[in-house]
Each structure stands twice: as C-alpha cells, then as structure tokens.
N, C-alpha and C positions, 0 to 999 in steps of 0.2 A: 615725329611727334608721338610721344608715348601715349597720349590721351586720344589719338585718332582711332577710328574704327579699324580693328584688325581682322574682321570677318571677311574672308576671301570669297569671291564669286565662285560658284560651282554649279553642278547639274541641278541642284535643288532650287536654283534661281531661274531655271529654264522651264516654263510651263509644259513643254512637250516631254522633257525627260524626267522631271522631278517625280511624278507619280510612280515611275518604274524603278526608282532607286531608294525609296523610303525603307528604313530598317523594319524587319518583321517584329511582332510583339515578343517572340521568344529570344530575340537578341539580348544578351546579358546586360547591355548598356542602354536598352530601349528607353527606360524611364528618364534617362539624363539627356536624351537627344532632343533638341529643340531647333527646328528648321528656321525659326524666326529669331533665334538668339543672336544678339550683337554684343561684342566685347571690344575692349581697347587693347593696344599693344602692351600697355603696362600690365594688364590682367593676364594676357597670354604669356608674357615673359615670366611672370610669377609662377604660373602653372608649369611651364617648361622647367624652371629651376627646381621645383619640387620633384618633378619626374626625374630630372638628372640626378638628384641626390637620393631619392627613395627607390628608384627603379634601376636606372643605369648603373649606379654605384654598386648595388647588390649584384647585378648581372656581371659586372667587371670582377668583383671579388670571387664570384662563383667560377668564372672562367679562369681567373688567375690560379685558383687552387687546383683546377684540372690541369693547367699548363705546367704546374710544378711536377705533377706525376708524369706528364708526357716528356718532360725534359730529363727525367732522372736516368734514362737509359744512356743518353749521351754522356752524362757525368759518370755513370757506372763504367762506361767504356774507358774513360781516362783513368779509372781506378783499377782496371785490369779484370773486368768481369769475364771477358772471353777466355783468357788463359786459365783463370780460376775454375771455369766450368769445362775446360778442355774443348773450346769451340774455335772454329776458324771464321773468317769473314763471310764465307758462303753460308755458314750456319746462322750468322747474324742476319744476312739477307733473308733467309728462310723464315726466321722468327718474325722479322718485320713484315714479311709477306703474309704469314698466317694471321698476324694481328690485324692487318689491314683488311683481309678477306672476312674475318669474323666481324669486324666493325661494319663492313659493307653489308653483310648478310643481316645484321641486327638493325640496320638503319631504318628500313621501311616499316617493319613491325613496331619499332620504337616510336616512329612518327605517328603511326596509327593509334598506338596506345596513349601517346601524349595528347593527341587530339581528343580522345575519349575522356581522359581524367584531368586534362589541363596541364600546361607546361609548368605552372606554379607548383604542382605536386610531383610531376615526373622528373623535373630537373634535379631537385634535391635527392630523389631516389636514385637517379643515375649517378650522381656525384658520390653518394654513399657506396654504391656498388663498385664504382671505379676505385674508391679509396680502399675498399676491402681487398680488391684484386692487387692493388699496389702493395698494400701491407703484407699480403701473403707471399709476395716475391722475395721477402726476407728468407723464406724457407726453400728457395730454388736449389735444385741439385743439378742439374744439367741445363660521340656524334652530337654531342651536347651543344656545340657552338650554334648550330642552326636552330635548335629548339629555342635558344636564348634570342636569336635574331627574330624568330617569329613572335616570341613574347614581347620584344621591344616594339614590334610593328603595331601592337595594340595601342601604344602610347604616343608614337611619333608620326608626324606627317612625312610624306615621301622625301621631300627635300631636306628634312632634318635627319632622316635615318642614315643617310650616307656618312655624314660627319660622326654621328654617334657610333656607328659600326666601325668607323676608322679609329675612334677613341677606344672602342671595345677591343679591337685587335691590337691596338697600341699597348693595352694591358698585357697581352701575350708577350710582347717583346720586353716590356719592363720586368715582368715576372721572370722571363728567361735570363735577363741580365742579373737580377738579384739572386736567382736560384743557383747561378754558377758559383757564387761565393758561399751561399747557404749549403750547397751540395758539398763543397770542399770541407766545410766544418764537420758535416756528418760523416764524410768519407774518412776523416781523421780519427773517427771512433774505431777504425780497424784494429782488431785485437781485443776489444772489449767483449767479454763473454766468449772469447775464442772465435769470433765471427769477423768476416771481412767487412771493410768499410762500406762497400756498395750494398750489403745487406741492411745495415743500419740506415742507409739513405732511403731505401724502399720502405722500411718500417716506419720511420718518423714522418716522412712525407705523406704516407698513407693515413697515419693517425691525424695529421693536421688537416688533410682534405676531409676526413670524416667529420671532424669538429665543425669545419666551415659548412659542410652540407647540412648539419643540424641547424646552424644559425640561419642559413638561407631558407630552409623550410618554414621558419617563423617570419622571415622578413619579406618574402616574395608574395605580393598580392595577386589575386586572379585577374583583375581588370580595373580600369579607372573607377568603375562604379562599386567595386568591392574591396575598398582599402580598409574598411572596418573589420577587425578580427576579434575573436574572444579576448585576446590579450591586448588589444588596441581598439577600444570602443569608439574613439574619436576618428580614427583614420587620418590620412594626411591631406584630404580634400574637403572643403566645405561644399554645400550643395551647388553653389554657383560655379566653383572651380571644377567640380566633377562634370557639370554640364558643358563647360568650356572644353575640358579635356576630351570629352566624347565627341562633341559636335565638330570641333576643328579637325579631328582626324577623319570623320566621315565626310565632311565637306571636301577634304583632300582626296579621299578614296572611298566612295560609297560601298565598294566591294567588301570592305572589312566587316560589314554587318550581315553578310550572307549566311553565316553559321554561328551558332552559339559556341562559346569557348569550351564547353563540355560535350559538344555534339560529336559523336563518332563518325568516322568516314566509312562509306559503303563501297561495295565492289564497283558500283557504277562510277563513283568518284575516281577510283583507281584506273578504271578502263579509259574513261574520258580524258583524264590527265595524261595517260601514257600516249594517247593519240594526238595530243596537242603539239603539233610539229612546230608551232611558232616559238616554242621554248627550246627546241633542239640546239640552236646555235650556242646558247649559254651552257647547255649540258656539255657540249664539245669543249668549250673554254674551261669548264670545271675539270674535265679529264686531262687536259694538256697543259694548263697554265703553270702548274707547280713543278712539272717534271724537270725543266732545265736547271733549276737551282737545288732541288731536293737531294740528289746524290752527293753534291759537294758539301751540303750541310750535314747529311747523315754520316759522312765519313770524316768530318773535320777534326774531331778529337782524336780519332784513330790516326789520321794523317799527321797531325801535329806531334803526337807521341812517337810515331815512326821517324819523324825528322829530328827527334832528340830533345823535344821540350819536356820538362818535368810535369808531374801531375798538377801541381799548383799553377804553374805558368800556362799549361794547357787550358785549365779552367778560366783563368783570367783572360787569355787571348780569345777563347771561345765566346766570352761575354761581349766583346767589343762590337760584333756584328749587330747585336740587338739595339745598341744606342743609335747606330746609323739607320737601322730599319724603322725605329720609332719616328725619326725625323722625316724620312722619305715617305713612310706610310701615311702620316697625317697630311703631308704636303700633296700627295697624289689624290687623296680624297677631296681636299680643298680645291685643287685644280679641276677635278671632275665636276664639282658644283659650280665653280666660276664659269667654266666653258659649257656647262650643261651637256657633257659628253661622257658616255660610258665606254663604248667600243674603242675609239681611238686612244683615249687616255689609258685604257687597260693595256694597250700594246706597249706602253712605256716600260713595263716590267721586263719584257723580253728585249727591248731596245737597250736597256741598262745592262742586262746580263750578258748579251751576245759578245761584246768585245772582250770581256774578262774570261769567258769560256774559251775564246780563240787564244787568248794569252796563256791560259793554263794548258791548253792543248799543245802549245809550242814549247812548254818547259822541258828541260832535259830530264833524264831518268832520276837523277838525284839533285833536285833544285836546291837553291839556297833556302833554308828554312823561313827566313823573314820575307823572302820574295813570294813564296807560296802563301804564307799567312796574309800578306798584303792583298794579293789578288783575290784570294778566297773571301776575305773579309769584306772588301768593297763589293764583290759580286753578291754576297749575302746581305748587304745593306740595301738591296734593291727596293723600289717602291712597291709594296705588297698590295696587289689589286683585289685580293679576296673580299674585303669589305664592299668594294664597288660592285662586284659580281653578285654578292649575297643580296644587296639592296636592289640590284638590277632584276634579279629573280622575283623579289617581292613586288616591285613596281609593275612587272609585265605579266604577273600571274592572273590578275583580274578579280579574283574572289578568294575567300578564306580557304575553302577546300583545295582549290588549285594551288594556292600559295603554300599550304602545308605539304602537299605531296611533291611539288616541284622543288621545294627546299630540300626534301629528302632525296629526290632523284639527283639533284645537283650534288648533294653531299656524297651520294654513292659514287658519282662520277669522280669526285675529288679523291675518294678513297681508292677507286680503281686506278687513278693516275698515280697515287702514292705507292700502290702495289707495283706498278710498272717501274716507277723511279727507284724502288728498293732493289731492283734487280738489274739496273743499268751497269753499275760497277761490279765486275766479277773477279774472282780470285785469279783466273788465268789471264786477266788483262792488267793485273797489278804490276808495279805501283803507279805507272803513268796513266793507265785507263784511257789509252788512245781511242780504242773502239767505243768505249762509253761516252767520252767527251765529243766524239764525232756525232754520235746519235743525239746528244743534247743540243749541239749547234744546229742540226737539221730541224729538231722540234721547235727551237726558239724561232727560227726563220718561218716555219710553218705557222706558228701562233700569230706572228705579226700579220701575215696574209689573211688568216681567219678572222681577226678582229676587223680588218677592213671589209671583208665579206659580210660580216654580221651587221655592220652599220648600213651597208647597201641594202641588205635584205629587209631590215626593219623600216628603213626610210621608204623603200618601195611599197611595202604593205600599207603603211600609213597614208601615202599619197593615193594609192588605189582606193582605200576606204573613203578618203575625203572626197574624191571625185564621185563615188557612188552616192554618198550622203548629199552632196551639193546638187546632184542631178534630181533628187526627190523634191516634190512639193511639200509644203508643211503638212498637208493631210496625209501624204504618203509616209512621211516621217513618223507621224502619230500612229498610223496603222502598223508600221513596221515594229515600233516599240511595244505596241499592245499585243501583237500576235506572234512575234518571232520566238523561236525556241533557242536562239543564240543567247549565251550567258557569258558573263565575265569578259575575258579578252577576245571572245568571238563576236561581240557586239560591234556593229559598224561605227558606233560612237567611241569605241576604245582606241587609244593611240599608244603604241609601244614606245618605251624609252630606248634610246640608242646612243 
C-alpha cells in the first residue's frame, strides 16, 4: 500500500536509547531532522527517485569518466605501447606497482582532506587531477570510488546502499565495454601529427574526463539539506522531501549524524579507528579478494595479441568480459540483499573463479587462441563483490569518522592487493605462468575459508553483546548508555552485519 506509513521503527522509538542518538546541532542536516515525522511509501519512493536521478546518476557519470582513464592502459597495450617505449612485461609490472603504491600512499591524506572540505568539492578536484595526469601521458617517452561511496551513504539507507553500489560498479563494466570500442577509434588516429595512436588515446580521454569533472563540480550537492546552489536556487527537494530524506537515513543509522560533512578528522580519530579490530576481517578481504582474477585481466590484451589476434579483434574480445560482469555483478548484490548475507555471498566470486583458474593452469604452452579467450572471459565475468564489501564497511563502521577512515583503510588494502597481483605473472614464468596461476589458486581457496571465518566472527560478537545487554535490568541499560565511553560500533547495542 503506497499510502501506508513508511516510517520504520528505530532507536528513536526506544525511550532508553533515543536521547543518546539524537543528532547534534552542528550536524549539517540538523534543521531537517524530525524524530516525530511520519511519511508514506509514496512519498519515500518519490524522494528516492530524485536521489537516484540527481545524486546516483552524477556519481555514476563521475566514476565512468575515471574508469575511461583507468582502462586506457589496457587498450594502449593492444596498440603496442610496450614495444614503442622499449619496455618488457616486467617493466609493465613495475609501472603498475609504482602506480598502485602512489595511489595507496595518497589514500589516507586524500580521505582526511575530503572529510575537511567535503566530498562534493574533493571528488571533482581529484577527477580534474586524474584527467591532467592522463592527458600528459600523451607526452610519455619511456581512489575516488570510495569517496563516492561515502558521499552516497549520506542519501541512502543501509539496505538501499548495496544495490546502488552494485549499479555504481555496474557503470564501471558498462564504461569498460564501451571504452574498448571508443579506444580503438582513438588508437586509429596513429600517425596524426606523427604520434602513435596510444598517445591520442591518453590525450582525448584526459580532455573528456576534465570536462566531466567541471560538470560534476556544479552538479554534486553537499548534503540532502544543501541542494540549493547559487546556480540552482530551488534545489531538488522541497522542505518536506528534505526532512524525509534526512530523517529516514538517520532512523536507519543514527551514527551518520556524529560529524559535520565539513568536519576534519583528528589524530584521535585515526588512532581509534586503527585499533578497531572488529573491522580487520573486511580489511583482509579487501587485500585478497581481487588477486585471483587481476593478473588474468591485466594481461588479457597482451595474451590475446601474443596468440595472434589483431588489435581490433583484441579490443572487441576484451570487451566481452564486461557484459558478463555487469549481469553477475548486479545479480550477486541482489542475492546478498535477498539472503541478508555479506560474508558467504562474497565467497561466490572465488567459487566462480577457481575452476577456470585450474583450467587455465592445465592449458598447454601454446593453447588454442579461442580456448584461452573463452576460459579467461568466463573467469573475468565473475560476480564482483566489491560493492558488497564497500557497503559492508559502511554498515559496520558505526559512525561518520570511523566510516570515513575505514573506507580509506579498506581501499588501501585493495590497492596493496592490486600491487601484489601486478607482480604475480613474471617474465621468467611466461607464457604459461604456471607458478603464478598456482599462487592464484591457493589464494582463491584461502579467500573462501576467510569469508566463512568472518561470518563466524561477527555472529559470535553479536551473540555475546546480546547476552550482555539482555542480562542488564532497564535501569542498568539506562546507566550504561548515559555513562559509557563506548561509541559507534563499540556500543553494546550495535550489531555487525555479516
């Protein structure tokens, strides 16, 4: 019934807990929070549609433009960038490693700066910087996704965020599919101005990203209460819609009001979050989950060219994996929501990858080109669980400061994992990469066991907290909430998602 009340019960309806979760006056959406507000499903669906169109779509466009730049090295490989620059595959590994390390080192300072000035300002700035770097690769002679995730968490409830992040990362695969053909057109400019095609690829994709960054800077609002801008006096919410947008999110997760969206993080925040061992399992997943498939993807265009495919056919074949990944990526997020499961569903990526890694390991030294293409493509069409883990971090962080920092720590682990993956396939192991594929098989098996362990860990912590809480009298519960120094996910009333 669309006209039924959509207001969900929360801690604000519990007289014991409510006083300890009210947002502070400095919270940027404080004026629009109304603990007594009631609304219908029709009104909530209208608000969510506006957010999907005015917030999620802008975030997807921003991410798509960055993904253009991230994919261009793969396209440049098919166009012969390595021989043009006199490089070998180990040099390619080194360049990828240095890139990942620099990205990793910049992650935490970037997250701290973003928290101080707001992601609506920092994301376009980072996009512009990335575009300029890409553009200047034209002259070669020899972390943004998690900021967007945190930005989206201002607008969506926890159960909505998983699917939206799935759609968000689906944009990555769609862009990768389209960019394979777009890249071939730019590579075909080889010879114009006496420059190789891959140079024009870097140049024009950098220009496009820079233009999109400028557009995003004008389109991305700071928060649900700040959609009015100098160039858009009306904004995209009326007063009631803004109140619904704010209140529904805080009813779902009161911890989102613990910091202002322009409030800087201090050293105490950094230290406290680093000691938060409850988040370590997801850090480990961030480090290891992408390794089993990354080397195959990183080397796919090089492998296809080595097996005799032309530049055009290599680009076309390279794009097929992204269509499969779009379908499986959305499917795995929907499955996670239907089963209300994070850990066990995330193991599906490795369960998918494992048999195809074994099959590739068994291939002869010079496999049939189409056999290798088929195995690699189905392997790379795996159900990508990154959106599930990004939302898992958000759900388990407990408050804004912790969420910001753990998103950064998790992303640093992902980059560290990418650095490891960039060095699995080595020149002395080519072309079969038996040693490398053996390592990938072992890591995939390890990942499956770790996901089972994470589920057991979080389930045990929740059960222990529930027993302690139930053992207290009502007066003891009130005293605990009034006097405890526990915050966020340390509170006895907090339950971890698993």
